N, C-alpha and C positions, 0 to 999 in steps of 0.2 A: 556440417548443421548450418552454419550462418551464408546463404549460398551469395552471389557479388552485388546482385540487387539489392539486396537486402541489404550486405553491407554498408550498401554508400547511407543508408536512413541510421545504420546502427555501427559506427565505424568505431569502435571501443576493440581495445585488450582485454580477454576475457581472463578468469581469474577462479582459481576454484581450492574449497579450505575441502578436503575431508572429515565430513560428519557422522560417526558410527559407523563407517565404511564406506558412506555417501558421500558424493560430487556434491558442495555446498558454491553453484555459482557466484558471482559477486564482478561488481566492474569498480574498480579504484582509478579514477581518473584524477591528475591534478596532483600537486603536491604543496599548498598551498598550508597557512598553517592549523586554520580553521578546519572542519572536517562538517559537511553537509551527507548527511546521511539519511538516502530517500528509501520508501518502502511503500511498495504496492501492494497492490490489493487481489480481489479475484475474482473474473479470471484473467488478470495484466500476468504484466511480469518486469524486467526491467529495460525494455523496451519503453513504457507505457512515458517516464521520465527519459525521453532521449533529448528533449529539446532543450530542456532542462539541464544536464551532465554537457550540454555543448555549452551553453551559456557560460557557467561558472567554475567550468574547470578550469583556466587561466588564472585564478584569485582564491579555491577550494580548491580541498581537497575532498573529492566527491565519490562516495563510496554508496553503490544499489545492489544490494542481496537479489538473489531470485531465489523465494523463502523453497524452501524442498517440496519439491513435487512438481515447483512452478518454473518456465523460463525456459533456462540452457542448466538448471540443478538437475538430479539424478531422479526418480520419478518411484521410488518402492510400492512393490506393490502391498503389502505387510508393513506397515511403519505407522507411528503412533502422531496422525497429523489431527494435535491439539495445538491448542492455545499458548500454552503456557513452553510446549518443546518448540515451537517458533521463536518463543522470546527466548527460549535458553541457546536456538543457533544464532540468533541476533548477538547475545552475549560473549558466545564462544568466539565468533566473527572480529567484534568489534577486541575483544581481550587480546586475539592473536596480532593484529592489526596497531594492537596497541595506541588504541584513539581512549582521550579520556576527557575531552572536552568535545562537546558538537553541538550541532541545530541539528534536529529531529525535521522531518519532510515525510506528509502519513497520509494516505489519500485508502479509501476503504479498509479492509485487514490491517492496514498499515498500521492504523489509527490506534487498533487495540492492541498490537505485537508490538510498536514503537512506544506507545504510555508503558504498558507492560516492563517495558526496559527502562523507562525512566523512571517507575515508581522503587526499580531496584536499587535507580542508580542516580539519584537526584542529583547529583553532586557533581554530575557529568554535563546533565543539559543548560546549556546556554541560550536556545533560541528554539523558539516552536512552530510549522509551520504547516496547517491543516485542511485538508482539501477533502470536503465530502465523504466524510465519515465520522465514528463514533468509537467512544473506549468507557461507554458506560451500556446499562442493562439495560434491552427495550421489548414488550409485549408482541411489537407487533412485526411484521414484517409481509411484505406481498407478497399476497397470493400465489402468482407465479415459482417466487423462491418458496415458500412452504410446499407447494406441490416435489418440488424437485427434494424434496426430507422424505419424501414415504417409500421405503425401501423398493426394491425393485423398479417402481416409478422412477426414482431418481437417477437410481442405475442406467435406465432405457432413454429417459429423456438427456441425461446432461453426460453420460459416456459414450451409449452408444450413436444417439442423433447430435451428438455435439451444440445442445439446444442451447445449453448455458453461454460458452465462448462464442459461440458460432452466432447466437443471437446478439450479444453484448455489440457486437462491433456494427449493428444497424440501430440498437437500441439507448446504447449510453453515452450517444451523441447527437448532436445538433446539425451539425453539419458532415455530410458524406464525407467518407475514408477514401481515401483514393486505393486504387485496388494493392498498390503495394503496402499499406500501411496496412490495407486489411490482413494480408499474407505475413505481415510479422506479427500483428496479436496472437494472429492462428496458429504460426509457426510450430510454438511448441507442444500444443495439444490437438495432433494429427492424426490421434489412432485412440480406438479403446483404452488401453494401456495408460497411455501419455496423459489422460482428462482424471488419473487417480484426484490428486490435491481438488481438480476443481469441485469435485462431488464431496473432498472430506471438510472442504470450506465450508460447504452450502450447511452440513449437519452439523457443524460445531459451531456454530449457531443457536448459545447456550439460553433458552426462552422460560426453561424452566427452573427451578434448583436442582432437582437430580440429574441435569446434564453434565455430565464430568467437567467441562471447562466455565460452570456458574461460577466457583467458587475464586478461579482467577480472576473472572472479569469484574466479579464483588469487589479483589483484594484493588485491581487498579481503579475502578470509583472511587474507591474508598480514600486512594491514595493522589486523587487529581492535586485535592487542593493545594500540595507543596508547590504548586506552580503557576497560583495566582497572579504571583506579582512578576512571573516570567516575562519576557518579550512573546507574543503571539502575536501572529498574520494568521488569520482564516478568510481562505478566499472557496465563495463557496457557488456552483453550477446550481440556478433554480428549477433547470429544468429537468432534474432527477428524481426522477419515480420510485427510485428505492431510500434514498437518503434525503431525505425530504429536507426541506426546510422548517416546516412548521412543527415537524418531529427532533428533529437533528440540529440544524442550524439554532432553533432557539434554545435549545438545553447546553451546547457551546458558550454562547452568549452571555445566557445567567451563573453558569460556572465561571467563567471569563470575562469581566463586564471590560478590562481596560486592553483587552486584545483588539486589533486594528481588523475590521472587517471589511472583506469587497465583497458581494455581492451580483453576480452574472446572471440576466434574466435571460440569454442567449446560450447557456451553456448546459451540457446537461452532466451525466454522470461523470465523464472523463472530462474534468472539466481542461484539466493541462490539455489532452486533447486538441480541446473546441478553441481553446482564450490561452493558448501558452506565449501569442504575442502579447499579451497584455498582461500576463501573469510574469513573468520574467521581469523589468523593470520594476513593477510593484514589490515583489524578491528584490533585487539589487538595494531600492530606497531602504528597503525593513532591516536587512542585511549588516549596511551600515550604518546604522543608529548606534547610539549608545547599548552596551551592553546594562546588568543587571549592576544596578549599582548600590 
């Protein structure tokens, strides 16, 4: 599935864990004593973290799963694509890999999934790295995303015309992507069937109490206080039209006033894509600091 040109950008060995009969793909690079677990969002995949994997695998064990339905994982058409299931899949992976102490690195949906894992296993979390994400309720989402939640409309826009993954490569960064990078982001979402999770993630945004993932998000939100003294690095692209500074970053600041925060005025939602050259040294310094004392 990975062609030679893409392999140059994504030079990693694939690993697969069977969960419920489906292939759950992940990267497991490096063999350091400390584990960095990097969680992507929608509509990206482990490709999003390629620069960070290359930068840190010489000193850390870097684990990057593709959520079910995303990246190189299977894309079952009838599957429970809901927040608690994604968290459970991550639990299964880390238990299989016997990871008991880790730093979470989270972007987009990776924030809710990662903090969902953290709330269930607070004793395993050493540090937190946050990129343009949320792990708490919100009553507002951009109109273009809300339209994708409408039955039939969303199916046509997201799955038939690839309006979500295809649109993101133009709207989620401030830098123009090279053709090979565009191809990398779009590779797993190259057909109607393969875009199933892209739509299901949009539909799984719990805006109201009757939504099936609402109670899961409430539990996560109520458990965030456990990490108020954990080392936390927040890096934010302020040209993000979805996870905006005022509606999301300021809420992270209010909950975690001790966090180290860096705002990039010239970076978009795919902040790691736009600014990985600046992010890597910031992460290196952060990871070298003392652990929780």
